[in-house]
All heavy atoms as an XYZ file, in Angstrom:
850
protein
N       0.759     -1.115     -0.003
C      -0.007      0.085      0.024
C       0.885      1.282      0.040
O       1.508      1.531      0.965
C      -0.904      0.042      1.252
C      -2.104     -0.813      1.139
S      -3.004     -0.824      2.609
C      -1.963     -1.803      3.698
N       0.871      2.005     -1.180
C       1.636      3.162     -1.153
C       0.713      4.364     -0.822
O      -0.501      4.318     -1.113
C       2.376      3.365     -2.581
O       1.239      3.369     -3.523
C       3.225      2.067     -2.840
N       1.370      5.315     -0.293
C       0.703      6.754     -0.154
C      -0.451      6.850      0.788
O      -1.199      7.661      0.668
C       0.486      7.272     -1.522
O      -0.618      6.773     -2.073
N      -0.619      5.780      1.609
C      -1.807      5.893      2.517
C      -1.155      6.269      3.891
O      -0.396      5.709      4.431
C      -2.478      4.492      2.803
C      -3.793      4.463      3.567
C      -4.847      5.418      2.847
C      -4.330      3.082      3.599
N      -1.705      7.503      4.353
C      -1.163      8.048      5.611
C      -2.056      7.568      6.738
O      -3.142      8.072      7.001
C      -1.076      9.597      5.532
C      -0.507     10.343      6.727
O      -0.169      9.577      7.776
N      -0.265     11.667      6.653
N      -1.565      6.638      7.653
C      -2.278      6.182      8.773
C      -2.387      7.211      9.879
O      -3.190      6.967     10.788
C      -1.629      4.902      9.232
C      -1.914      3.789      8.402
C      -0.808      3.300      7.418
C      -3.174      3.040      8.381
C      -1.100      2.229      6.609
C      -3.279      1.877      7.458
C      -2.299      1.506      6.571
N      -1.637      8.302      9.805
C      -1.779      9.292     10.884
C      -2.921     10.286     10.757
O      -3.084     11.067     11.637
C      -0.379      9.970     10.993
C       0.703      9.042     11.417
C       1.660      8.574     10.499
C       0.767      8.423     12.664
C       2.636      7.608     10.859
C       1.686      7.528     12.978
C       2.664      7.182     12.068
N      -3.346     10.446      9.532
C      -4.590     11.255      9.348
C      -5.803     10.825     10.017
O      -6.022      9.635     10.194
C      -5.025     11.330      7.858
C      -3.900     11.957      6.972
C      -4.261     11.986      5.470
O      -5.356     11.601      5.166
O      -3.403     12.331      4.655
N      -6.516     11.794     10.666
C      -7.720     11.362     11.392
C      -8.804     10.923     10.484
O      -9.636     10.090     10.875
C      -8.163     12.558     12.364
O      -8.433     13.624     11.504
N      -8.951     11.597      9.325
C      -9.911     11.132      8.262
C      -9.115     10.805      6.952
O      -8.427     11.523      6.473
C     -10.815     12.332      7.980
O     -11.532     12.669      9.242
C     -11.903     11.905      6.947
N      -9.570      9.563      6.487
C      -8.895      9.085      5.403
C      -9.962      8.887      4.267
O     -10.996      8.178      4.438
C      -8.143      7.772      5.551
C      -7.042      7.962      6.597
C      -7.680      7.097      4.338
C      -6.310      6.774      6.993
N      -9.738      9.441      3.135
C     -10.674      9.240      1.941
C     -10.073      8.312      1.019
O      -9.012      8.374      0.556
C     -10.827     10.608      1.166
C     -11.686     11.622      2.106
O     -12.833     11.503      2.143
N     -11.006     12.602      2.596
N     -10.932      7.339      0.627
C     -10.506      6.157     -0.161
C     -11.473      6.146     -1.411
O     -12.700      6.126     -1.173
C     -10.461      4.862      0.550
C     -10.122      3.709     -0.471
C      -9.536      4.818      1.664
N     -10.945      6.305     -2.569
C     -11.871      6.212     -3.801
C     -11.831      4.899     -4.397
O     -10.751      4.260     -4.530
C     -11.352      7.261     -4.919
C     -11.402      8.724     -4.402
O     -12.475      9.069     -3.878
N     -10.279      9.418     -4.608
N     -13.056      4.336     -4.671
C     -13.164      3.106     -5.371
C     -13.833      3.333     -6.683
O     -14.978      3.694     -6.753
C     -14.051      2.118     -4.469
C     -13.481      1.934     -3.131
C     -14.300      0.797     -5.250
C     -14.376      1.151     -2.087
N     -13.123      3.142     -7.767
C     -13.577      3.484     -9.131
C     -13.842      2.089     -9.863
O     -12.949      1.362    -10.042
C     -12.593      4.436     -9.849
C     -12.453      5.681     -9.114
S     -10.950      6.763     -9.886
C      -9.675      5.869     -8.948
N     -15.050      2.059    -10.326
C     -15.468      0.854    -11.091
C     -15.377      1.044    -12.568
O     -16.039      2.038    -13.074
C     -16.856      0.463    -10.587
C     -16.969      0.205     -9.162
C     -17.425     -0.835    -11.541
C     -18.338      0.080     -8.617
N     -14.543      0.371    -13.311
C     -14.362      0.528    -14.693
C     -14.933     -0.690    -15.474
O     -15.374     -1.564    -14.819
C     -12.840      0.679    -15.054
C     -12.271      1.944    -14.435
N     -12.249      3.229    -15.194
C     -11.638      2.265    -13.377
C     -11.599      3.977    -14.529
N     -11.339      3.510    -13.358
N     -15.003     -0.537    -16.833
C     -15.589     -1.658    -17.592
C     -14.907     -2.836    -17.386
O     -13.663     -2.874    -17.043
C     -15.489     -1.307    -19.104
C     -16.460     -0.191    -19.507
C     -16.750     -0.265    -21.015
C     -17.667      0.737    -21.420
N     -18.980      0.334    -21.156
N     -15.482     -3.996    -17.478
C     -15.039     -5.394    -17.200
C     -14.769     -5.626    -15.651
O     -14.099     -6.424    -15.375
N     -15.624     -4.847    -14.853
C     -15.421     -4.988    -13.502
C     -13.935     -4.696    -12.952
O     -13.648     -5.289    -12.043
C     -16.127     -6.176    -12.908
O     -17.336     -6.237    -13.159
N     -13.171     -3.982    -13.619
C     -11.831     -3.535    -13.147
C     -12.057     -2.414    -12.172
O     -12.452     -1.422    -12.450
C     -11.009     -3.179    -14.364
C      -9.577     -2.882    -13.968
N      -8.664     -3.873    -13.600
C      -8.971     -1.677    -13.786
C      -7.568     -3.240    -13.277
N      -7.657     -1.975    -13.392
N     -11.475     -2.789    -10.931
C     -11.622     -1.867     -9.939
C     -10.275     -1.156     -9.662
O      -9.154     -1.765     -9.621
C     -11.969     -2.562     -8.500
C     -13.261     -3.423     -8.866
C     -12.317     -1.500     -7.486
C     -14.493     -2.720     -9.322
N     -10.322      0.180     -9.415
C      -9.126      0.980     -9.039
C      -9.412      1.645     -7.618
O     -10.296      2.289     -7.591
C      -8.673      1.975    -10.057
C      -8.326      1.246    -11.459
C      -7.535      2.787     -9.602
C      -8.026      2.308    -12.550
N      -8.571      1.361     -6.709
C      -8.693      1.936     -5.318
C      -7.527      2.987     -5.169
O      -6.396      2.676     -5.354
C      -8.793      0.860     -4.202
C      -8.856      1.519     -2.885
C      -9.854     -0.091     -4.482
N      -7.902      4.211     -4.875
C      -6.782      5.336     -4.650
C      -7.147      6.103     -3.520
O      -8.211      6.184     -2.800
C      -6.859      6.188     -5.964
O      -8.144      6.878     -6.107
N      -6.047      6.841     -3.183
C      -6.127      7.765     -2.048
C      -5.274      9.005     -2.497
O      -4.192      8.864     -2.830
C      -5.625      7.143     -0.775
C      -5.319      8.089      0.413
O      -4.342      8.514      0.519
N      -6.455      8.405      1.052
N      -5.913     10.246     -2.380
C      -5.115     11.382     -2.695
C      -4.473     11.410     -4.146
O      -3.457     11.797     -4.356
C      -3.940     11.724     -1.698
C      -4.468     12.020     -0.289
O      -5.580     12.635     -0.200
N      -3.767     11.759      0.672
N      -5.334     10.864     -4.923
C      -4.932     10.811     -6.396
C      -3.924      9.726     -6.762
O      -3.344      9.722     -7.930
N      -3.490      8.925     -5.815
C      -2.472      7.930     -6.027
C      -3.163      6.528     -5.940
O      -3.894      6.263     -5.030
C      -1.347      8.033     -5.158
C      -0.661      9.325     -5.310
C       0.624      9.442     -4.437
C       1.271     10.770     -4.654
N       2.240     11.013     -3.677
N      -2.860      5.670     -6.884
C      -3.438      4.268     -6.893
C      -2.806      3.502     -5.742
O      -1.614      3.401     -5.645
C      -3.282      3.560     -8.243
C      -3.972      4.294     -9.404
C      -3.671      2.127     -8.165
C      -3.752      3.836    -10.714
N      -3.686      2.843     -4.842
C      -3.130      2.085     -3.853
C      -3.063      0.592     -4.459
O      -2.228     -0.098     -4.061
C      -4.238      2.104     -2.697
C      -4.347      3.503     -1.950
C      -5.461      3.390     -0.924
C      -3.049      3.919     -1.417
N      -4.092      0.161     -5.093
C      -4.237     -1.172     -5.710
C      -5.279     -1.211     -6.773
O      -6.209     -0.301     -6.770
C      -4.295     -2.269     -4.672
C      -5.333     -2.091     -3.604
C      -6.557     -2.466     -3.814
C      -4.962     -1.442     -2.420
C      -7.607     -2.136     -2.896
C      -5.896     -1.193     -1.433
C      -7.242     -1.626     -1.601
N      -5.322     -2.333     -7.489
C      -6.314     -2.421     -8.473
C      -6.467     -3.999     -8.944
O      -5.480     -4.682     -8.710
C      -6.016     -1.644     -9.801
C      -4.599     -1.907    -10.404
C      -4.361     -1.001    -11.572
O      -5.268     -0.573    -12.285
N      -3.171     -0.477    -11.751
N      -7.656     -4.271     -9.390
C      -7.834     -5.701     -9.729
C      -9.322     -5.976     -9.699
O     -10.257     -5.125     -9.931
N      -9.665     -7.254     -9.412
C     -11.024     -7.589     -9.281
C     -11.766     -7.132     -8.118
O     -10.975     -6.654     -7.095
C     -11.185     -9.199     -9.327
O     -10.487     -9.627     -8.101
C     -10.506     -9.751    -10.550
N     -12.905     -7.112     -8.029
C     -13.684     -6.489     -6.936
C     -13.403     -7.382     -5.583
O     -13.207     -6.954     -4.473
C     -15.208     -6.480     -7.096
C     -15.919     -7.680     -7.168
C     -17.436     -7.406     -7.243
N     -18.046     -8.784     -7.293
C     -18.985     -9.029     -8.244
N     -19.281     -8.105     -9.086
N     -19.458    -10.126     -8.172
N     -13.251     -8.707     -5.711
C     -12.935     -9.563     -4.622
C     -11.484     -9.229     -4.019
O     -11.319     -9.121     -2.827
C     -13.042    -11.027     -4.909
C     -14.454    -11.514     -5.192
C     -14.964    -11.257     -6.563
O     -14.125    -10.766     -7.447
O     -16.154    -11.426     -6.786
N     -10.445     -9.102     -5.002
C      -9.202     -8.844     -4.653
C      -9.176     -7.424     -3.825
O      -8.564     -7.253     -2.773
C      -8.323     -8.757     -5.796
C      -6.910     -8.255     -5.426
C      -5.980     -9.040     -4.761
C      -6.562     -6.959     -5.870
C      -4.718     -8.556     -4.542
C      -5.372     -6.412     -5.488
C      -4.403     -7.192     -4.885
O      -3.099     -6.647     -4.568
N      -9.851     -6.453     -4.510
C      -9.883     -5.078     -3.830
C     -10.549     -5.143     -2.542
O     -10.097     -4.502     -1.540
C     -10.438     -4.107     -4.682
S      -9.415     -3.854     -6.228
N     -11.698     -5.839     -2.327
C     -12.377     -5.909     -1.140
C     -11.532     -6.541     -0.027
O     -11.494     -6.174      1.099
C     -13.685     -6.613     -1.275
C     -14.649     -6.510     -0.091
S     -15.104     -4.819      0.139
C     -14.960     -4.694      1.909
N     -10.744     -7.559     -0.396
C      -9.709     -8.155      0.535
C      -8.804     -7.207      1.036
O      -8.494     -7.075      2.247
C      -9.099     -9.422      0.031
C     -10.177    -10.675     -0.062
O     -11.065    -10.670      0.752
N      -9.852    -11.489     -0.952
N      -8.204     -6.413      0.147
C      -7.191     -5.364      0.560
C      -7.813     -4.197      1.318
O      -7.326     -3.757      2.333
C      -6.611     -4.780     -0.764
C      -5.882     -5.688     -1.599
C      -4.562     -6.167     -0.893
N      -3.680     -5.119     -0.620
C      -2.684     -4.615     -1.466
N      -2.550     -5.087     -2.566
N      -1.940     -3.719     -1.043
N      -9.140     -3.938      1.082
C      -9.901     -2.878      1.856
C     -10.073     -3.480      3.297
O      -9.933     -2.660      4.260
C     -11.208     -2.502      1.131
C     -10.910     -1.737     -0.078
C     -12.129     -1.753      2.176
C     -12.158     -1.481     -0.956
N     -10.476     -4.655      3.391
C     -10.617     -5.335      4.805
C      -9.317     -5.167      5.473
O      -9.348     -4.877      6.710
C     -10.970     -6.771      4.589
C     -12.503     -6.957      4.376
C     -12.821     -8.466      4.512
N     -14.157     -8.679      3.856
C     -14.307     -9.080      2.671
N     -13.202     -9.403      1.910
N     -15.429     -9.218      2.074
N      -8.280     -5.389      4.815
C      -6.908     -5.378      5.515
C      -6.588     -3.865      5.971
O      -6.094     -3.793      7.141
C      -5.790     -5.927      4.437
O      -4.499     -5.738      4.987
N      -6.945     -3.021      5.135
C      -6.656     -1.605      5.614
C      -7.504     -1.182      6.796
O      -7.047     -0.655      7.789
C      -7.066     -0.638      4.322
C      -6.038     -0.641      3.251
C      -7.157      0.803      4.909
C      -6.441      0.042      2.108
N      -8.850     -1.564      6.723
C      -9.724     -1.332      7.938
C      -9.210     -2.007      9.173
O      -9.202     -1.445     10.256
C     -11.115     -1.784      7.564
C     -12.071     -1.622      8.760
C     -11.653     -0.797      6.463
N      -8.734     -3.273      9.107
C      -8.220     -4.003     10.248
C      -6.996     -3.356     10.795
O      -6.792     -3.196     12.091
C      -7.932     -5.471      9.827
C      -9.123     -6.311      9.551
O     -10.318     -5.827     10.095
N      -9.034     -7.391      8.931
N      -6.113     -2.815     10.004
C      -4.930     -1.990     10.460
C      -5.360     -0.795     11.020
O      -4.675     -0.395     12.163
C      -3.966     -1.819      9.219
C      -3.212     -3.071      8.724
C      -2.402     -2.743      7.479
O      -2.264     -1.585      7.122
N      -1.949     -3.773      6.841
N      -6.331     -0.031     10.538
C      -6.755      1.184     10.978
C      -7.361      1.030     12.367
O      -7.301      1.815     13.222
C      -7.603      1.955     10.060
C      -7.079      2.189      8.694
S      -5.672      3.336      8.778
C      -6.608      4.811      8.966
N      -8.108     -0.034     12.508
C      -8.887     -0.325     13.806
C      -7.891     -0.392     14.905
O      -8.198      0.009     16.073
C      -9.680     -1.625     13.696
O     -10.639     -1.510     12.868
N      -6.727     -0.955     14.798
C      -5.752     -1.055     15.839
C      -5.057      0.304     16.147
O      -4.546      0.404     17.235
C      -4.679     -2.030     15.510
O      -3.888     -1.603     14.444
N      -5.376      1.293     15.293
C      -4.591      2.629     15.672
C      -5.574      3.620     16.378
O      -5.122      4.696     16.535
C      -4.277      3.245     14.257
C      -3.169      2.496     13.507
C      -2.900      3.128     12.157
C      -1.931      2.424     14.303
N      -6.708      3.164     16.804
C      -7.572      4.062     17.424
C      -8.829      4.562     16.570
O      -9.044      4.019     15.655
N      -9.271      5.692     17.074
C     -10.482      6.275     16.498
C     -10.123      7.040     15.193
O      -9.580      8.038     15.118
C     -11.190      7.225     17.382
C     -12.467      7.690     16.957
O     -13.107      6.935     16.267
O     -12.874      8.953     17.267
N     -10.357      6.285     14.003
C     -10.161      6.844     12.740
C     -11.436      6.893     11.955
O     -12.379      6.142     12.214
C      -9.181      5.965     11.861
C      -7.841      5.870     12.605
C      -6.997      7.008     12.263
C      -5.621      6.853     12.918
N      -4.755      8.007     12.693
N     -11.594      7.841     10.998
C     -12.746      8.002     10.111
C     -12.213      7.685      8.680
O     -11.388      8.325      8.192
C     -13.357      9.322     10.110
C     -14.632      9.457      9.256
C     -15.282     10.819      9.516
C     -16.548     10.888      8.669
N     -17.240     11.942      9.027
N     -12.966      6.669      8.099
C     -12.602      6.359      6.718
C     -13.718      6.570      5.851
O     -14.921      5.978      6.239
C     -12.207      4.837      6.539
C     -11.133      4.531      7.691
C     -11.733      4.502      5.231
C     -10.696      3.024      7.700
N     -13.709      7.390      4.904
C     -14.676      7.579      3.915
C     -14.385      7.047      2.593
O     -13.404      7.220      2.019
C     -14.981      9.202      3.736
C     -15.174      9.880      5.054
C     -16.080      9.427      2.809
C     -15.291     11.320      5.087
N     -15.259      6.119      2.122
C     -15.108      5.427      0.868
C     -16.042      6.081     -0.107
O     -17.231      6.205      0.189
C     -15.507      3.934      1.120
C     -14.522      3.104      1.838
C     -14.777      2.854      3.227
C     -13.442      2.607      1.357
C     -13.894      2.182      3.989
C     -12.463      1.920      2.032
C     -12.677      1.588      3.388
N     -15.551      6.571     -1.177
C     -16.258      7.209     -2.246
C     -16.289      6.154     -3.447
O     -15.310      5.852     -4.083
C     -15.570      8.463     -2.784
C     -15.295      9.355     -1.591
N     -16.333     10.264     -1.339
C     -14.271      9.590     -0.895
C     -15.776     11.031     -0.377
N     -14.662     10.749     -0.026
N     -17.513      5.571     -3.648
C     -17.717      4.654     -4.787
C     -18.168      5.322     -5.952
O     -19.164      5.934     -6.015
C     -18.706      3.468     -4.386
C     -18.110      2.779     -2.963
C     -18.779      2.483     -5.396
C     -19.223      1.943     -2.503
N     -17.392      5.148     -7.109
C     -17.725      5.802     -8.388
C     -17.860      4.847     -9.444
O     -16.920      4.167     -9.745
C     -16.664      6.823     -8.705
C     -16.489      7.920     -7.486
C     -15.134      8.634     -7.710
O     -14.356      8.311     -8.601
N     -14.939      9.578     -6.852
N     -19.003      4.792     -9.951
C     -19.148      3.943    -11.245
C     -18.645      4.802    -12.494
O     -19.318      5.709    -12.956
C     -20.628      3.516    -11.446
C     -20.784      2.656    -12.633
O     -19.938      2.325    -13.351
N     -22.104      2.068    -12.630
N     -17.621      4.383    -13.024
C     -16.897      5.156    -14.070
C     -17.556      4.726    -15.452
O     -17.090      5.244    -16.486
C     -15.419      4.965    -14.092
C     -14.753      5.287    -12.814
S     -15.132      6.938    -12.140
C     -13.858      7.859    -13.092
N     -18.489      3.803    -15.456
C     -19.140      3.309    -16.654
C     -20.607      3.922    -16.756
O     -21.507      3.224    -16.865
C     -19.245      1.799    -16.714
O     -19.960      1.351    -15.629
C     -17.888      1.213    -16.698
N     -20.653      5.245    -16.699
C     -21.928      5.919    -16.600
C     -22.861      5.375    -17.746
O     -22.361      5.351    -18.851
C     -21.696      7.428    -16.723
C     -22.610      8.207    -15.884
C     -22.508      7.904    -14.434
C     -22.211      9.754    -16.051
N     -24.137      5.092    -17.483
C     -25.072      4.566    -18.458
C     -24.994      3.020    -18.547
O     -25.826      2.511    -19.212
N     -24.081      2.398    -17.995
C     -23.927      0.992    -18.148
C     -24.294      0.299    -16.828
O     -23.478      0.169    -15.889
C     -22.479      0.638    -18.524
C     -22.405     -0.745    -19.281
O     -23.472     -1.487    -19.219
O     -21.384     -0.976    -19.878
N     -25.624      0.055    -16.768
C     -26.230     -0.318    -15.407
C     -25.645     -1.688    -14.926
O     -25.864     -1.989    -13.753
C     -27.689     -0.361    -15.547
O     -28.144     -1.351    -16.441
N     -25.045     -2.503    -15.810
C     -24.555     -3.894    -15.414
C     -23.513     -3.745    -14.198
O     -23.362     -4.543    -13.401
C     -23.957     -4.616    -16.611
C     -23.791     -6.163    -15.980
C     -22.748     -4.016    -17.081
C     -23.551     -7.048    -17.236
N     -22.776     -2.521    -14.212
C     -21.836     -2.287    -13.277
C     -22.269     -1.792    -11.851
O     -21.480     -1.585    -10.995
C     -20.583     -1.549    -13.861
C     -20.018     -2.232    -15.054
C     -20.276     -1.770    -16.332
C     -19.163     -3.284    -14.873
C     -19.616     -2.422    -17.412
C     -18.624     -3.925    -15.867
C     -18.829     -3.519    -17.269
O     -18.246     -4.099    -18.279
N     -23.527     -1.470    -11.954
C     -24.172     -1.045    -10.646
C     -24.059     -2.148     -9.528
O     -24.029     -1.839     -8.395
C     -25.710     -0.589    -10.852
C     -25.731      0.766    -11.561
C     -25.185      1.890    -10.716
O     -25.512      2.010     -9.545
O     -24.390      2.682    -11.301
N     -24.082     -3.406    -10.088
C     -23.962     -4.476     -9.091
C     -22.551     -4.411     -8.382
O     -22.550     -4.734     -7.117
C     -24.040     -5.857     -9.837
C     -23.922     -7.091     -9.027
C     -24.912     -7.504     -8.095
C     -22.628     -7.812     -8.944
C     -24.758     -8.554     -7.221
C     -22.505     -8.874     -8.141
C     -23.527     -9.227     -7.244
O     -23.282    -10.260     -6.419
N     -21.555     -3.997     -9.017
C     -20.296     -3.796     -8.379
C     -20.300     -2.791     -7.282
O     -19.836     -2.941     -6.140
C     -19.168     -3.475     -9.315
C     -18.935     -4.590    -10.274
O     -18.871     -5.734     -9.861
O     -18.556     -4.314    -11.437
N     -21.102     -1.662     -7.562
C     -21.320     -0.617     -6.618
C     -22.018     -1.165     -5.355
O     -21.653     -0.805     -4.122
C     -21.993      0.503     -7.192
C     -22.160      1.836     -6.225
C     -22.367      2.996     -7.077
C     -23.788      3.183     -7.577
N     -24.134      4.496     -8.088
N     -23.044     -1.851     -5.621
C     -23.871     -2.499     -4.472
C     -23.054     -3.466     -3.630
O     -23.083     -3.471     -2.517
C     -25.148     -3.185     -5.015
C     -25.909     -3.961     -3.999
C     -26.042     -2.068     -5.701
N     -22.252     -4.279     -4.417
C     -21.359     -5.167     -3.755
C     -20.468     -4.442     -2.738
O     -20.314     -4.920     -1.436
C     -20.427     -5.885     -4.822
C     -19.310     -6.733     -4.261
C     -19.530     -8.157     -3.869
C     -18.076     -6.170     -4.003
C     -18.569     -8.893     -3.358
C     -17.111     -7.085     -3.535
C     -17.384     -8.284     -3.170
O     -16.363     -9.119     -2.738
N     -19.839     -3.383     -3.098
C     -18.854     -2.744     -2.319
C     -19.592     -1.931     -1.118
O     -19.201     -1.978      0.040
C     -18.121     -1.566     -2.906
C     -16.870     -2.190     -3.717
C     -16.803     -2.320     -5.029
C     -15.797     -2.634     -2.937
C     -15.827     -2.886     -5.664
C     -14.738     -3.170     -3.656
C     -14.687     -3.369     -4.984
N     -20.895     -1.348     -1.430
C     -21.692     -0.799     -0.322
C     -21.900     -1.765      0.609
O     -21.862     -1.470      1.915
C     -22.923     -0.077     -0.869
C     -22.655      1.244     -1.686
C     -23.908      1.902     -1.928
C     -24.918      1.232     -2.842
N     -26.005      2.155     -3.243
N     -22.459     -2.945      0.276
C     -22.820     -3.998      1.354
C     -21.706     -4.475      2.068
O     -21.718     -4.690      3.325
C     -23.527     -5.071      0.611
C     -24.983     -4.683      0.032
O     -25.523     -3.711      0.508
N     -25.395     -5.397     -0.982
N     -20.606     -4.784      1.426
C     -19.406     -5.335      2.096
C     -18.701     -4.362      3.116
O     -18.380     -4.729      4.232
C     -18.436     -5.992      1.179
C     -18.893     -7.312      0.672
N     -19.792     -7.450     -0.207
C     -18.536     -8.493      0.982
C     -20.028     -8.772     -0.469
N     -19.221     -9.482      0.297
N     -18.713     -3.119      2.595
C     -18.076     -2.014      3.477
C     -19.031     -1.732      4.754
O     -18.483     -1.490      5.835
C     -17.818     -0.761      2.724
C     -16.650     -1.127      1.635
C     -17.403      0.348      3.508
C     -16.351     -0.128      0.731
N     -20.298     -1.814      4.517
C     -21.227     -1.721      5.607
C     -21.058     -2.732      6.638
O     -21.165     -2.485      7.871
C     -22.699     -1.657      5.143
N     -20.801     -4.002      6.236
C     -20.634     -5.025      7.121
C     -19.224     -4.718      7.996
O     -19.122     -5.127      9.178
C     -20.430     -6.390      6.476
C     -21.736     -6.923      5.843
C     -21.426     -8.245      5.086
C     -22.588     -7.322      7.030
N     -18.152     -4.160      7.371
C     -17.017     -3.823      8.055
C     -17.307     -2.761      9.089
O     -16.722     -2.809     10.126
C     -16.009     -3.219      6.974
C     -15.154     -4.231      6.187
C     -14.327     -3.449      5.185
C     -14.319     -5.167      7.017
N     -18.209     -1.942      8.859
C     -18.569     -0.863      9.789
C     -19.128     -1.388     11.048
O     -18.873     -0.888     12.175
C     -19.574      0.128      9.157
C     -19.567      1.425      9.874
O     -18.730      1.796     10.587
N     -20.786      2.105      9.811
N     -19.704     -2.542     11.053
C     -20.266     -3.131     12.230
C     -19.201     -3.818     13.137
O     -19.336     -4.017     14.235
C     -21.469     -4.176     11.983
O     -20.936     -5.229     11.151
C     -22.505     -3.443     11.161
N     -18.168     -4.183     12.443
C     -17.147     -5.039     13.152
C     -15.842     -4.241     13.466
O     -14.791     -4.715     13.970
C     -16.709     -6.274     12.408
O     -16.365     -5.918     11.100
N     -15.826     -2.973     13.085
C     -14.558     -2.221     13.121
C     -14.712     -0.975     14.242
O     -15.743     -0.656     14.512
C     -14.218     -1.549     11.811
O     -13.165     -0.699     11.901
N     -13.435     -0.751     14.750
C     -13.580      0.347     15.636
C     -13.503      1.726     15.030
O     -13.646      2.710     15.510
C     -12.323      0.239     16.533
C     -12.275     -1.008     17.580
C     -11.106     -0.978     18.344
C     -11.057     -2.174     19.288
N      -9.778     -2.276     19.994
N     -13.235      1.727     13.673
C     -13.134      2.894     12.811
C     -14.546      3.365     12.533
O     -15.556      2.636     12.524
C     -12.532      2.669     11.448
S     -10.794      2.110     11.616
N     -14.738      4.574     12.298
C     -15.980      5.150     11.946
C     -15.915      5.225     10.368
O     -15.141      5.953      9.742
C     -16.065      6.712     12.329
C     -17.383      7.347     11.834
O     -18.191      6.765     11.372
N     -17.448      8.595     12.088
N     -16.727      4.343      9.804
C     -16.712      4.190      8.208
C     -17.952      4.770      7.574
O     -19.158      4.565      8.065
C     -16.647      2.725      7.853
C     -15.326      2.113      8.489
C     -16.801      2.475      6.436
C     -15.261      0.551      8.324
N     -17.722      5.571      6.600
C     -18.813      6.160      5.808
C     -18.680      5.771      4.348
O     -17.585      5.689      4.004
C     -18.664      7.685      6.119
C     -19.852      8.495      5.529
C     -19.737      9.960      5.875
O     -19.299     10.172      7.098
O     -19.951     10.811      4.933
N     -19.788      5.511      3.633
C     -19.648      5.244      2.336
C     -20.566      6.196      1.545
O     -21.686      6.403      1.862
C     -20.416      3.800      2.107
C     -20.330      3.320      0.525
C     -19.550      2.686      2.772
N     -19.969      6.787      0.445
C     -20.646      7.689     -0.357
C     -20.706      7.108     -1.788
O     -19.652      6.683     -2.296
C     -19.994      8.982     -0.366
C     -20.104      9.720      0.911
C     -19.502     11.110      0.953
C     -19.651     11.755      2.299
N     -19.365     13.150      2.306
N     -21.863      7.084     -2.404
C     -21.946      6.489     -3.704
C     -22.733      7.596     -4.538
O     -23.888      7.799     -4.234
C     -22.530      5.130     -3.677
N     -22.117      8.107     -5.481
C     -22.793      9.233     -6.271
C     -22.555     10.647     -5.567
O     -21.828     10.675     -4.643
N     -23.372     11.469     -6.035
C     -23.065     12.827     -5.454
C     -23.720     13.069     -4.058
O     -22.971     13.688     -3.278
C     -23.697     13.986     -6.523
C     -22.918     14.049     -7.847
C     -23.652     15.006     -8.763
C     -21.594     14.370     -7.627
N     -24.888     12.510     -3.763
C     -25.617     12.909     -2.667
C     -25.971     11.807     -1.779
O     -26.359     11.932     -0.692
C     -26.953     13.683     -2.987
C     -26.510     14.919     -3.640
C     -26.747     15.004     -5.234
C     -25.962     15.956     -3.116
C     -26.543     16.092     -5.915
C     -25.515     17.178     -3.955
C     -25.936     17.194     -5.257
O     -25.605     18.164     -5.982
N     -25.864     10.512     -2.267
C     -26.258      9.284     -1.457
C     -25.214      8.960     -0.537
O     -24.004      8.673     -0.856
C     -26.499      8.075     -2.480
C     -27.582      8.328     -3.430
O     -28.535      9.179     -3.128
N     -27.561      7.689     -4.666
N     -25.515      8.811      0.798
C     -24.609      8.502      1.842
C     -25.224      7.242      2.447
O     -26.494      7.183      2.939
C     -24.459      9.609      2.848
C     -23.493      9.097      3.896
C     -23.909     10.848      2.274
N     -24.465      6.224      2.571
C     -24.860      4.921      3.212
C     -23.839      4.574      4.386
O     -22.845      5.069      4.423
C     -24.906      3.797      2.195
C     -25.722      4.131      1.026
C     -25.257      4.706     -0.038
C     -27.132      3.770      1.040
C     -26.092      4.990     -1.103
C     -27.854      4.055     -0.007
C     -27.319      4.686     -1.137
N     -24.332      3.627      5.197
C     -23.593      2.955      6.230
C     -23.289      3.853      7.425
O     -23.619      4.696      7.690
C     -22.222      2.408      5.716
């Protein structure tokens, strides 16, 4: 994981869904990792577990469907929203999920 500052009190993580269900996860404009949604979700779980041991942190996940108008990839967005919401119940971190401009979940 490059460029993730664990000392920040609030960490913004972007999850970008591209064609072919290729996922890119970034922070501050730098790619942390990329791959399938399962691979990326496992890495996200790892990040949240590491952050939980560091105390009270806020992690905001911004889920963006980069395939506008292609509704088949909305399933990927729902996948991340549901799995990250589950992380919120088991983590010491304050996790927030934003999908789209105004929708806030978890």
